[in-house]
C-alpha positions in Angstrom: 94.9 75.4 64.1 97.9 74.0 65.2 99.1 72.5 68.7 97.1 70.3 70.8 93.1 70.1 70.6 90.5 67.7 72.4 91.0 64.4 70.2 87.9 62.3 71.7 84.2 63.6 72.4 84.4 65.5 75.8 81.9 66.1 78.4 82.5 69.8 79.4 80.1 71.8 81.8 80.3 75.7 81.6 79.2 78.6 83.7 78.3 81.6 82.0 77.2 79.9 79.1 74.7 82.2 78.1 76.9 85.1 78.0 78.9 86.5 75.3 81.9 84.1 75.2 80.0 81.2 76.5 77.3 81.3 73.9 80.2 81.3 71.4 82.0 78.5 73.2 79.1 76.3 73.2 78.3 76.5 69.6 81.7 75.7 68.8 82.4 73.0 71.0 79.0 71.1 70.0 79.7 71.9 66.5 83.1 69.8 67.4 81.1 66.8 68.9 81.7 67.6 72.5 78.8 67.5 74.8 78.1 71.0 76.9 76.3 70.9 80.4 75.6 74.6 81.0 75.6 75.5 84.6 72.7 77.8 85.3 71.2 79.8 88.1 67.6 78.9 87.2 65.7 75.7 87.2 67.7 73.0 85.1 66.7 71.2 82.5 67.6 68.5 80.2 71.6 68.4 80.7 72.0 71.7 82.6 73.6 72.0 86.2 71.9 73.9 88.6 73.7 76.2 91.1 73.3 79.3 93.2 76.5 81.1 93.9 75.1 83.8 95.6 73.4 81.2 98.0 76.5 78.7 98.0 74.1 76.4 96.4 75.8 73.1 94.5 75.8 69.8 94.4 79.6 68.3 93.9 77.9 65.1 92.5 76.6 66.8 89.4 80.4 67.5 88.4 81.1 63.5 88.3 81.9 62.3 85.1 82.9 65.5 83.3 86.4 65.9 81.6 86.5 69.5 82.2 84.6 72.6 83.5 84.9 76.0 81.8 84.1 79.1 84.3 83.1 82.1 82.6 80.5 83.3 85.2 80.9 86.9 86.6 78.8 90.4 86.7 79.5 92.5 84.0 82.2 95.1 84.3 80.8 97.3 81.2 77.3 96.9 82.1 76.8 100.0 84.6 78.4 102.9 86.3 80.5 101.8 89.2 79.6 102.6 92.9 80.2 100.6 95.9 77.4 98.1 95.5 78.4 97.3 91.7 81.9 97.3 92.4 81.1 94.5 95.3 78.9 92.6 93.1 82.0 92.6 90.5 84.0 91.3 93.0 82.0 88.7 94.9 80.2 87.6 91.6 83.7 86.1 90.8 85.4 85.0 94.1 82.3 83.5 95.7 81.6 81.5 92.4 84.9 80.3 91.9 85.6 79.5 95.5 82.0 77.2 95.8 82.8 75.5 92.1 86.9 74.9 93.3 85.3 73.3 96.5 82.7 71.4 94.8 85.3 69.8 92.5 87.9 69.1 95.2 85.6 67.2 97.1 85.0 64.7 94.6 86.9 61.4 94.7 87.8 61.6 90.9 87.2 65.4 90.1 87.3 66.6 86.5 90.7 66.5 85.3 90.6 70.3 83.9 89.3 73.5 85.3 89.7 76.6 82.9 88.8 79.3 84.9 87.9 83.0 83.9 90.5 85.7 84.7 91.2 89.2 82.9 94.2 91.3 82.1 93.0 93.6 84.6 95.6 91.7 86.7 98.3 93.8 85.6 97.0 97.3 86.3 98.3 100.4 84.3 101.8 99.4 83.2 102.3 102.0 80.4 104.4 100.2 77.5 106.1 97.3 79.3 105.4 94.1 77.7 103.3 91.7 79.9 103.5 88.2 79.9 102.4 85.4 82.1 105.3 85.7 84.3 104.7 89.7 85.0 103.7 90.6 88.5 100.1 91.9 89.5 99.4 95.4 89.3 97.5 97.7 91.6 93.9 99.1 91.4 90.5 97.9 91.7 90.6 95.6 89.1 93.9 94.4 89.7 93.0 93.5 93.2 89.8 91.7 91.9 91.5 89.9 89.7 94.2 88.5 92.2 91.3 87.7 94.6 89.7 85.8 91.4 92.5 83.7 91.0 93.3 82.9 94.6 89.7 81.8 94.9 90.3 78.6 92.8 93.3 77.4 95.3 91.1 74.2 96.3 90.9 73.2 92.7 94.6 73.5 91.9 95.7 71.9 95.5 93.1 68.8 94.6 95.6 68.2 91.7 93.1 69.7 88.9 94.8 71.0 85.9 93.6 74.6 86.3 94.0 77.7 83.8 93.4 81.3 84.3 92.2 82.7 81.5 93.3 86.3 81.6 91.2 87.7 78.8 91.8 91.1 77.2 88.7 93.2 75.2 86.6 90.8 73.1 86.3 92.3 69.5 82.7 91.4 69.1 80.0 93.6 67.9 77.6 91.6 70.0 78.7 92.8 73.2 81.4 94.2 75.3 83.4 97.4 74.8 83.2 97.3 70.8 79.4 97.2 70.7 79.4 100.3 72.8 81.8 101.9 70.4 80.5 101.3 67.3 77.4 103.8 67.4 79.9 106.4 67.7 82.6 105.3 65.3 80.0 105.0 62.3 78.5 108.4 63.2 82.2 109.5 62.4 82.5 110.9 65.9 85.1 108.1 67.2 88.4 109.4 68.6 91.6 108.6 70.5 91.3 108.8 74.1 93.1 111.1 75.9 96.8 110.9 74.3 96.0 107.8 72.7 99.3 106.3 73.9 97.7 103.5 76.2 98.2 100.0 75.1 94.9 98.1 74.3 95.0 94.3 75.1 92.3 92.8 72.7 91.6 89.6 71.1 89.1 88.4 68.1 86.2 86.5 69.1 87.1 83.3 66.9 90.6 83.5 69.0 89.0 83.8 72.3 86.8 80.5 71.6 89.4 78.6 69.9 92.0 79.4 72.8 89.8 77.9 75.0 89.2 74.6 72.8 93.1 74.6 72.4 93.5 74.7 76.2 91.0 71.6 76.8 93.5 69.4 74.8 96.7 71.0 76.1 98.7 70.3 79.3 99.2 73.6 80.2 98.2 75.3 83.8 98.2 78.7 85.4 97.8 81.7 83.9 97.2 82.0 80.4 96.8 85.5 78.2 94.0 85.4 76.2 95.3 88.4 74.0 96.0 88.8 70.6 99.7 88.9 69.5 100.1 92.3 68.2 99.2 94.9 70.7 98.4 98.3 69.6 97.7 101.9 71.3 94.7 103.3 71.7 95.4 105.6 68.8 96.5 102.9 66.3 93.0 101.2 67.2 90.9 104.1 66.7 92.4 104.7 63.3 92.0 100.8 62.2 88.4 100.8 63.6 87.6 104.3 61.6 89.3 102.4 58.2 87.0 99.5 58.8 83.7 101.3 59.0 84.9 103.8 56.7 84.5 106.9 59.0 87.1 109.5 60.2 88.3 109.6 63.6 90.0 113.1 63.7 88.5 114.4 66.7 90.2 113.2 69.9 88.1 112.9 73.0 89.7 114.5 76.2 90.2 112.5 79.5 87.4 114.8 81.3 84.6 113.4 78.9 84.6 109.7 79.8 85.4 110.6 83.3 82.1 112.7 83.6 80.0 109.8 81.8 81.4 107.0 83.7 83.0 108.1 86.9 87.1 109.2 87.4 87.9 105.5 88.6 86.1 103.2 86.1 87.0 105.6 82.8 90.8 105.5 84.0 90.7 101.8 84.6 88.9 100.8 81.5 89.8 103.5 79.2 93.0 105.0 80.0 94.9 102.1 81.5 98.0 100.9 79.2 98.3 96.8 79.1 100.5 95.7 76.1 99.8 91.9 76.9 101.9 89.3 75.0 100.0 85.7 74.6 103.6 83.9 75.5 102.0 80.7 77.1 99.7 79.9 74.1 102.1 81.1 71.7 104.8 78.8 73.2 102.1 75.7 73.3 101.8 76.0 69.5 98.7 78.1 69.2 98.0 80.0 66.0 95.7 82.9 65.9 93.4 83.0 63.4 93.4 86.8 63.3 96.7 88.0 64.7 96.1 91.8 64.1 93.4 93.8 65.4 92.3 94.8 61.7 92.3 91.1 60.9 89.6 91.0 63.8 87.9 93.8 63.0 87.2 92.7 59.4 85.9 89.6 60.7 83.5 90.9 62.9 82.4 93.7 60.7 82.6 93.0 57.5 
């Protein structure tokens, strides 16, 4: 991996350490000799740090002496059908937790110098085929509004001089969770197909690269938004063909828009399945990051072979 990376052992706190990305990141950092301190919502043991973002409970002193905080906590977007209650949980779990953490870090005389704060490519909304880098403006829709508020919630950390990166992450190619895990049974049964026209762009990233990009950013001087997405965006039709080839199954039956809308609800289907986001990881590329899996075919083979 080229570009900057942590050269000395770091002491890193991670919220959401038991999640899909958090688990893999923890293992990778520990394999590199760094110390990970999970931030947990239960009684803490060993090196863990307790907090309760729903109740506004956090002890700033627990973050003294850390080199960085990676903030990945938040309610799952794919976990269940959206209703007003779950949409509120999606938003509040991100904005309240981020604001609580940022305020705690900013209150310290010598806060950790780096905060890598979770975000998402949902920031850009539905943008057809336009190339979207970190300078592109926010889009519209529920998820775009959530991500804008999510990033704004870290304002106190930014104002305190903490180097803050917003990890605008695409769909992670992992068979262990997220969208790919949901799709695999259909594709393995030969029932996978393009969604609607299939012309909508998919912002994806390989599991290895999402972890390595975060490690890279721990040793970087970059701040602000960073797109964690593969360097070669594909349309849904292209992704469908490639996934079918990887699992050796046909993908000839298109899925009309009304099917997912009946299953998930119109808003959830539109924002998760039919939105078009041709996201480019310009900041990572400019900072010297080299993708281990630069194409979606590479990422899928690495995960599924």
